[in-house]
N, C-alpha and C positions, 0 to 999 in steps of 0.2 A: 504493499500500499504506499509506504513512505517512498520507496524507490520509484514507483510509477508516477507519483505526484511531481517528481522533478524531471521526468523524461519529456523531451520534445514531443509534440502531438504526433509526429510521423513515426515515432518509435514506441508509442504506447501499445498499439495493436500490430504485432508482426508475427510471421510464421516461426521465426527463431528468436528466442529470448535475447535481450540486449542487457548485458551486465555492465558495460563501460560506455558512458555517454556524457555529453556536455550538459550539466544540469541547467534547468531554467525555472524561473519563478512565475512564468506566465500563468500556469494553472491556479496558483494561489491568488493572483490578481483577479482571475475570472471568478473564483469562489467568493472572495471578499467584496467584490463589486456588485453582488446581487442586491437588488433593492431591499431595504429594511434589514440589512445584515446585522447592524448593531442593535436594532430592536430585537431581533431573534436572540442575540447574545444576552441582552438585558433580561428578556423573559426567561430564558433558561436558567440564568443565575438566580433570579428572584424565586422561581418556583422550587428549584433544587435546594438552595440554602434555607428558604422558608420552611419547606417540608422537613428537612433534616433537623433544623433547630426545634421545631414544634415536637417532632418525634422524640428528641432527646429529653425535652422537659417533661412530657407526659410519661415516657418510658421510665425515667428515673423515679417518679412518684409511684407508678404502677408496680415496677419491679421491687421497690423497697417494701411496698405493702404486701406483695406476694411472699417475699422472703421473711420479713420480720414480724408480720402480724398474722393473727389467726382469726379468721372470720368465716361465716357461713358462705359456701359457694366458692371457696378459694380454689379447690381442685378443679371445679368446673371452669373457672376463669382461666387457669393454666391450660386446660384442654382446649378451650376456645381460642386462646392465643396461638397454640400449636396448629390448630386447624386453619386459622386465618393465614398463618405463615405458609402453609402448604397449598392454599387455594390459588388457582391460576386466575389472575385478575382480568385476563382478557375476556372471560365469560361474563364479566360484569359491565362490559362496554355499553350494551344496549340499555341496561337498567340505569347506568350513570347518565347516559344521554337523555333518557326520559325525565330523570330527576332534574337535570340541568335545564331542559326545555321548559318544564312546568314551573321551575323557580326563576326562569328568565335570567339564567347566569351562563348561557352559552357564550363562548369567546371571552370568558372571564379568567384572568390569571389567578385571582384569589381562589376560585372554585377548583381550578387545576392544582393549585398548591395544596388545598385541603384533601384532594383525592390522593396525591402523592404522599402526603402525610399519613393517610390511612394505609397506604401500601407498604410503607417502610416501618410502620409502628410495630407490628408483631415481631419482626426479626429483632428490632431494637430492644423490645421488652425481654424477649427470650435470651438474648445475649447478656444484657445488663443484669438480668436475674442471676446468672452464674457468677458474675463479678461481685455482686453484693453478698451473695451467699459465701463467697470465699473470704470476705472480711470478717474476722472473729467478732462475734457479738459482744465479747467482753470489752473490746475497745470502746464501743458505744456506751455500754453500761458504766465504764470507768469515767467517761466524760460527763455522763449524767450525774454520777455521784459527786463529781467536782463542781457541780452547779449548772451545767449546761441543760437546756431544754432538749427535747427530742429533735427539734428542728436544728438547733445549734450543734448538737452532737453529729447529726447527719452532715451539715455543711462543713464543720471544722475537722471531723475525723474521717468519715466514710467518703465524702465527695472527693477529697484530694487523692485517695487511693484508687479512684475509678478512672484515672486518666487513660491507661491503656485500653480499657473497655470503651470509653467515650470515643477514642480515636478510631478504633476498629469498626465500631458500629456506625460512626459518622461516615467513614470511607465507603463501606458497602451500601449504606443508605444513599450516599451521594451518587454512586454508580447506578443504583436502581432508578432514582429519579432523573438523573442526567440522560440516561439511555432510553427512557420510556417513550414509546411511539404511538401505540394503539389509541390510548385515551385522548391525547392531544390531536390526533388525526381526526377523530370523530367529533370531539367537543369544540375545537377551535378552528372554525372555517375562515375567520377574518385574518388576513395576512398580518395585521397588527398584533395578533395574539398568538402567532406561530412561535415555536421554540426551535432549537437547532436541529433536532431529528427531522423536522419537516423541511428544514433548509437543505438537508442532504438529498431531497427529492427534486430540487430545482434544476438539475443539470441534465435535462432531457430536451431533445429537439425533434423535429420531423425526421431527422436523419439518424436518430438513435441517441444513446447516452454519450455525453462528453466525459469519457472515462478519466481523462487527465484531471479535469476540474472536480469530478466526483472523488477521486483519490486524494486530491489536495484538501477538499472539504472534510473528508473522513479523517485525514491526518490531523487537521486543526481541531476537529470534534473530539478526537481521542487524546489530544495533548494534555488538557487539564487533568483528566483522570490519571494519565500516565505519570505526570509530575507529582500529583497528590499521592499516588501510591508509592512512588520512589521515596518521597519525603517521609511517609508514614509506614513504610514497608515493615520494618522490624517490629514496631509496636503493633501494627495491624495484624500481622500473622500470629505473633505470640498472643496478642489479646484475643483474637478470635478463638484460638485453641483453648485458652484458659477459660474463657466465658462459656465454651461449649461443654467442657468436661467437669468443671468444679461445681459443687452444690447439687 
């Protein structure tokens, strides 16, 4: 993909592969000169960051309640979270469209953010549950004996120990929301409400696909996730494993 994005147009489709060529940035210019490109970037960043941030806040409270508190229906809630995590969200596209149409929120970035939040929430709860369970309860009790309220004990003792879990869940939640295509394709028909996955479909003409521009756009689309994963790689991989097996 990255190699093809730098190839001259005459060398993109050839009978014999071309491994040595004079690189060109022409395809990147074509990709970024699409109308409303920076609007698509803004929309993708808003819905992705918004969904992940909301999921982290809700998941922290929910996972803490599941691990530290005993209440009626706790096991049922854990089972519901697991089932929601396993559910293929594509089957909900028609239902989401009908809800958005009846509520008159089609082409809404806010409603799309809410949907992405619901999509990444089960995984976030399930993973953070393992991290909170791995923190000894005695640390929290010691803080409360020293005068902290339950909220203060959580914020001052437990929360700082959850950094690996927050990073790993944020990364995988970011990937899920950043790459999502089906929901935005159905719900957002106004170009002003497009996100970057829809931008990738812009490079078609009467003569077929512009593969050079498509590969350049795909490379730009993958770059934020790639850089974020490289930056958080060690914590993300270790954090995901720890959150999955502990507790």
